C-alpha positions as CSV (number, residue, x, y, z in Angstrom):
1,X,22.7,-54.8,7.3
2,X,18.7,-54.6,6.9
3,X,18.0,-54.3,3.2
4,X,16.2,-51.3,2.4
5,X,12.1,-52.4,1.7
6,X,10.6,-51.7,-1.7
7,X,8.5,-48.9,-1.9
8,X,7.5,-49.6,-5.4
9,X,5.7,-53.0,-4.8
10,X,4.5,-52.2,-1.3
11,X,2.1,-49.8,-3.3
12,X,1.6,-52.2,-6.5
13,X,2.8,-49.9,-8.6
14,X,5.8,-49.5,-11.2
15,X,8.8,-47.9,-10.8
16,X,7.9,-45.2,-13.3
17,X,4.3,-44.6,-11.5
18,X,3.4,-40.7,-11.9
19,X,2.1,-39.0,-8.6
20,X,-1.8,-39.7,-9.8
21,X,-0.8,-43.3,-10.0
22,X,0.9,-43.7,-6.7
23,X,-1.9,-41.4,-5.1
24,X,-5.2,-43.6,-6.5
25,X,-2.6,-46.7,-5.1
26,X,-1.9,-45.3,-2.1
27,X,-6.0,-44.3,-1.1
28,X,-7.2,-47.7,-2.4
29,X,-4.7,-50.1,-0.1
30,X,-5.1,-47.6,2.8
31,X,-8.7,-47.7,2.6
32,X,-8.5,-51.3,2.6
33,X,-6.1,-52.2,5.7
34,X,-6.8,-49.4,7.5
35,X,-6.5,-50.5,11.4
36,X,-10.2,-49.8,11.6
37,X,-11.0,-51.8,8.9
38,X,-9.4,-54.4,10.0
39,X,-9.7,-54.5,13.9
40,X,-7.3,-56.9,15.6
41,X,-5.4,-57.6,12.9
42,X,-1.6,-57.5,13.9
43,X,-0.4,-57.9,10.3
44,X,-2.8,-55.2,8.5
45,X,-1.6,-52.6,11.0
46,X,1.9,-53.3,10.1
47,X,1.6,-53.5,6.3
48,X,-0.7,-50.0,6.7
49,X,2.5,-48.8,8.2
50,X,4.5,-49.6,5.4
51,X,1.8,-48.1,2.6
52,X,2.1,-44.6,4.5
53,X,6.0,-44.9,4.6
54,X,6.2,-45.4,1.0
55,X,3.4,-43.4,-0.4
56,X,5.4,-40.5,1.9
57,X,9.0,-41.6,0.4
58,X,7.6,-42.0,-3.4
59,X,5.1,-39.1,-3.5
60,X,8.2,-36.5,-2.6
61,X,10.4,-35.9,-5.6
62,X,13.2,-35.5,-3.8
63,X,12.7,-38.3,-1.3
64,X,11.8,-40.5,-3.7
65,X,15.0,-39.6,-6.0
66,X,17.1,-40.1,-3.5
67,X,15.4,-43.4,-3.0
68,X,16.0,-44.5,-6.4
69,X,19.7,-43.8,-6.0
70,X,20.0,-45.7,-2.7
71,X,18.7,-48.7,-3.9
72,X,20.4,-48.5,-7.5
73,X,24.2,-47.7,-6.4
74,X,23.9,-44.7,-7.8
75,X,22.6,-46.1,-11.7
76,X,19.3,-45.1,-11.1
77,X,16.2,-47.2,-9.8
78,X,15.3,-50.6,-11.6
79,X,12.9,-52.7,-9.7
80,X,14.1,-56.0,-8.9
81,X,12.5,-59.0,-10.2
82,X,13.5,-61.1,-7.0
83,X,10.9,-61.6,-4.3
84,X,10.9,-58.5,-1.8
85,X,12.0,-58.8,1.6
86,X,8.3,-59.4,2.9
87,X,7.2,-62.7,4.6
88,X,4.2,-64.0,6.3
89,X,0.6,-62.2,5.7
90,X,2.3,-58.9,4.6
91,X,4.7,-60.8,1.9
92,X,1.3,-61.9,0.5
93,X,-0.4,-59.0,0.6
94,X,2.8,-57.1,-1.3
95,X,2.4,-60.4,-4.2
96,X,-1.3,-59.4,-4.4
97,X,-0.9,-55.7,-5.1
98,X,1.8,-56.3,-7.5
99,X,-0.7,-59.3,-9.4
100,X,-3.0,-56.4,-9.8
101,X,-0.4,-54.1,-11.1
102,X,0.8,-56.9,-13.5
103,X,-2.8,-57.7,-14.9
104,X,-3.4,-53.7,-15.4
105,X,-0.5,-53.6,-17.8
106,X,-1.0,-56.6,-19.5
107,X,-5.1,-54.9,-20.3
108,X,-3.0,-51.4,-21.4
109,X,-1.0,-53.0,-23.7
110,X,-4.2,-54.9,-25.3
111,X,-5.6,-51.8,-25.7
112,X,-3.0,-49.7,-26.8
113,X,-2.7,-52.7,-29.8
114,X,-6.3,-52.4,-30.5
115,X,-5.6,-48.7,-30.8
116,X,-2.9,-49.5,-33.1
117,X,-4.7,-51.0,-35.6
118,X,-7.6,-48.9,-35.7
119,X,-5.5,-45.5,-36.1
120,X,-4.3,-46.8,-40.2
121,X,-7.9,-47.7,-40.8
122,X,-9.1,-44.2,-39.3
123,X,-6.4,-42.1,-41.3
124,X,-7.3,-43.7,-44.9
125,X,-11.6,-42.7,-44.0
126,X,-10.1,-39.1,-43.2
127,X,-8.0,-39.4,-46.5
128,X,-11.0,-40.7,-48.8
129,X,-12.7,-38.4,-47.2
130,X,-10.9,-35.3,-47.8
131,X,-10.7,-36.0,-51.2
132,X,-14.0,-36.0,-52.4
133,X,-14.3,-32.6,-50.3
134,X,-11.4,-31.2,-52.2
135,X,-12.4,-32.4,-55.8
136,X,-16.4,-31.3,-54.9
137,X,-14.9,-27.9,-54.0
138,X,-14.5,-25.3,-56.6
139,X,-15.0,-22.2,-53.9
140,X,-11.1,-20.8,-53.0
141,X,-13.3,-19.1,-50.3
142,X,-14.0,-22.1,-48.4
143,X,-10.7,-23.8,-49.0
144,X,-9.6,-21.0,-47.1
145,X,-12.7,-21.1,-44.3
146,X,-11.8,-25.2,-44.1
147,X,-8.2,-24.4,-43.0
148,X,-8.5,-21.6,-40.5
149,X,-11.4,-23.3,-39.4
150,X,-8.7,-26.3,-39.0
151,X,-5.9,-24.4,-37.8
152,X,-8.8,-22.5,-35.5
153,X,-9.5,-26.2,-33.8
154,X,-5.9,-27.5,-33.2
155,X,-5.4,-23.9,-31.5
156,X,-8.0,-24.3,-29.4
157,X,-7.4,-28.4,-29.4
158,X,-3.4,-27.5,-28.0
159,X,-4.6,-24.7,-25.3
160,X,-6.9,-27.1,-23.7
161,X,-4.3,-29.4,-23.2
162,X,-1.7,-27.4,-22.2
163,X,-4.6,-26.1,-19.6
164,X,-5.0,-29.7,-18.6
165,X,-1.5,-30.3,-18.0
166,X,-1.1,-27.2,-15.9
167,X,-4.3,-28.3,-13.4
168,X,-2.9,-31.5,-13.2
169,X,0.3,-30.5,-11.3
170,X,0.0,-30.0,-7.9
171,X,2.2,-26.7,-6.1
172,X,2.0,-29.1,-3.1
173,X,1.2,-32.3,-2.4
174,X,0.2,-34.4,0.9
175,X,2.5,-35.3,3.4
176,X,5.6,-33.3,1.2
177,X,7.9,-31.6,3.6
178,X,7.8,-28.0,2.3
179,X,9.9,-26.8,5.0
180,X,13.2,-29.2,4.7
181,X,15.6,-27.1,3.2
182,X,15.2,-24.5,5.9
183,X,14.8,-27.3,9.2
184,X,17.2,-30.1,7.7
185,X,16.5,-33.5,7.2
186,X,13.8,-35.5,8.7
187,X,15.0,-37.6,11.3
188,X,13.4,-41.1,11.8
189,X,14.2,-44.1,14.2
190,X,13.5,-46.7,12.3
191,X,13.1,-49.9,15.1
192,X,10.8,-47.2,16.8
193,X,7.0,-47.8,17.0
194,X,6.1,-44.7,18.7
195,X,3.9,-42.6,16.5
196,X,1.3,-39.3,16.5
197,X,-1.9,-39.9,14.2
198,X,-2.9,-36.5,12.8
199,X,-6.3,-36.3,11.3
200,X,-7.2,-32.8,10.1
201,X,-10.2,-31.2,9.8
202,X,-12.3,-29.6,6.9
203,X,-11.3,-26.4,7.7
204,X,-7.9,-25.4,6.7
205,X,-4.7,-26.9,5.0
206,X,-1.4,-27.6,7.5
207,X,2.3,-27.9,7.9
208,X,2.6,-29.8,11.2
209,X,5.6,-29.6,12.7
210,X,7.4,-32.2,15.6
211,X,10.3,-30.6,17.5
212,X,12.4,-31.5,20.2
213,X,12.0,-30.1,23.6
214,X,15.4,-29.2,24.2
215,X,17.3,-26.4,24.2
216,X,18.1,-26.9,20.5
217,X,14.5,-27.0,19.6
218,X,15.3,-29.4,16.7
219,X,12.6,-29.8,14.2
220,X,12.8,-33.4,13.4
221,X,9.0,-33.5,10.9
222,X,7.3,-31.3,8.6
223,X,4.5,-32.4,7.1
224,X,1.8,-30.9,4.9
225,X,-1.6,-31.9,4.5
226,X,-4.8,-31.4,2.7
227,X,-8.2,-30.7,4.0
228,X,-9.9,-33.5,6.0
229,X,-6.4,-35.9,5.3
230,X,-5.4,-38.6,7.7
231,X,-1.6,-39.1,8.5
232,X,-0.1,-41.2,11.2
233,X,3.6,-40.5,12.0
234,X,5.7,-43.3,12.5
235,X,9.1,-44.2,14.0
236,X,9.4,-41.0,16.1
237,X,12.6,-41.1,18.5
238,X,12.1,-41.7,22.4
239,X,11.8,-37.9,23.5
240,X,9.6,-34.9,24.3
241,X,8.1,-33.5,21.6
242,X,6.0,-30.0,20.6
243,X,3.8,-29.9,18.0
244,X,3.2,-26.8,15.9
245,X,1.3,-26.1,13.1
246,X,0.9,-23.2,10.3
247,X,-3.0,-23.1,8.8
248,X,-4.1,-22.0,5.5
249,X,-5.4,-22.4,1.8
250,X,-4.1,-22.2,-1.4
251,X,-0.3,-22.6,-1.5
252,X,1.9,-20.3,-2.7
253,X,5.5,-20.8,-3.5
254,X,6.2,-17.3,-3.9
255,X,5.7,-16.4,-0.1
256,X,8.8,-15.8,2.1
257,X,9.4,-15.8,5.8
258,X,12.1,-14.6,7.4
259,X,13.7,-11.9,5.4
260,X,13.1,-14.7,2.5
261,X,14.8,-17.2,4.3
262,X,12.0,-19.5,4.4
263,X,10.1,-20.5,1.2
264,X,6.7,-21.3,0.4
265,X,3.1,-20.7,2.4
266,X,-0.3,-20.3,2.3
267,X,-1.6,-17.2,0.3
268,X,-4.7,-17.5,2.9
269,X,-3.1,-17.5,5.6
270,X,-5.3,-18.4,9.0
271,X,-2.3,-18.7,11.7
272,X,0.2,-20.7,13.9
273,X,-0.4,-22.5,16.9
274,X,0.9,-24.8,19.4
275,X,-0.9,-28.1,20.5
276,X,-0.3,-30.0,23.9
277,X,-1.5,-33.4,24.9
278,X,-3.6,-32.6,28.1
279,X,-1.7,-29.2,28.7
280,X,1.8,-31.3,28.3
281,X,4.2,-32.2,26.0
282,X,4.1,-35.5,23.9
283,X,6.3,-38.2,25.6
284,X,7.7,-40.9,23.6
285,X,8.6,-44.1,25.3
286,X,9.5,-47.8,23.5
287,X,11.0,-50.0,26.1
288,X,11.2,-53.9,26.1
289,X,8.3,-55.9,28.9
290,X,8.3,-58.9,30.4
291,X,5.3,-59.7,27.6
292,X,7.1,-58.5,24.9
293,X,7.9,-54.1,24.7
294,X,5.1,-50.9,25.0
295,X,5.4,-47.6,22.7
296,X,3.5,-44.4,22.9
297,X,1.0,-43.7,21.0
298,X,-1.2,-40.2,20.0
299,X,-3.9,-39.4,18.4
300,X,-5.0,-35.2,17.6
301,X,-7.4,-33.2,15.8
302,X,-5.9,-30.5,14.3
303,X,-8.5,-27.4,14.1
304,X,-7.6,-23.4,13.1
305,X,-10.6,-23.0,15.4
306,X,-9.9,-24.9,18.3
307,X,-9.1,-23.3,21.8
308,X,-8.7,-26.3,24.2
309,X,-4.8,-27.3,24.9
310,X,-4.2,-24.9,22.0
311,X,-1.6,-22.1,22.2
312,X,-1.5,-19.1,19.1
313,X,1.8,-18.0,18.5
314,X,2.9,-15.9,15.4
315,X,5.1,-16.9,12.4
316,X,8.0,-15.5,13.9
317,X,7.9,-17.6,16.5
318,X,6.9,-20.7,14.9
319,X,9.9,-20.2,12.6
320,X,12.6,-19.6,15.1
321,X,11.2,-21.9,17.2
322,X,11.6,-24.7,14.7
323,X,14.7,-23.7,12.8
324,X,17.8,-25.0,13.2
325,X,19.5,-21.7,12.1
326,X,20.3,-19.5,14.9
C-alpha cells in the first residue's frame, strides 16, 4: 500500500503551523517552483503539483483534521522524524524546505530567549519610576486621573488586539470547498495526471465546480478562488466534464440557496455561468502509449464578463445540476 505523503514536509512547516504560515510558505514555494519559472524541468513540475495538493489539504480545517487523524491512527498527528517518502530531486526540494524551517525555528527561540531577559529589566525600571511618581505626587486627583488614564489605555489596547484578531480570521480561504456538505466529498484519482489549470481574473471571486457529464451529473470538485489567483485541478478521473462557476465578492456564511439546503454565498453576487472548451466538454483520458503515457490537460481563464464559450445560468440551475441530492 502506498504511504501518505507528508504535506507538512512538502510545505516546509511544522504540524502546528497557522493558516498565515501555510499561506506564506505556499506562495513562496509556488513562485519558486512554478513550471513557468522552471521550463522543461519535470522534477519542478511534479513538486509544484505536490505543493498545490499539500496546501489544498492543510489550508482547509476539515481536510487537515482528517489528514492528521489518518496519519496518526486517530491519536493526533505528530510529524515523523524519519525521512519522508520522496526520492531524487523531489526529496532534496523537501529536505531544503525542512532545513529552512528548522533554521527559522532556531532564530525564533533565540529571539524569545533574548526577550525573556529584557522583560525583568523593563519591569524593574518601570517599578522604580512608579515609586518616584507616587512619592512626589500629593494630589489625589492626579492619582485618580493616572489610574483612569491607565484603564483607558488598557481598554483601547484590548480593543485593538481583539479587532486585529477578528480581522485576521477569513470567512473563506483560497481553495476551500464551501459546498462539499451539499455536493459530497471531492473525488480524486491518484494515478491520473489529467488536469485543468484555472486562472481567475481580477474582476471577481469565484467558486469553480467540476461536474461529470453523466445522468447523475455528480459534482466531483468545488473550489473557492480569490481574485487574480491560479489553481491547477489535478488527479481528475477519466471522463467528460462540465465546468460551472459562481461569480461574486464578499463571502457571506449566512446566505443560503434552495430553501436553506445550500449554505454560504457571495454578498455581492455577479452571477452563474457554464464554461465549455471549443463549445464542447472537458474530455479527460489517460492512456499508455509506445513512448510512455498521455493524459488530458486544459487551461482556462475565468472572467464574469466573458461571452465566448460561456452560457449564463441561474442559481437554481447551478445547484440543481451540481447536486447529488434530487
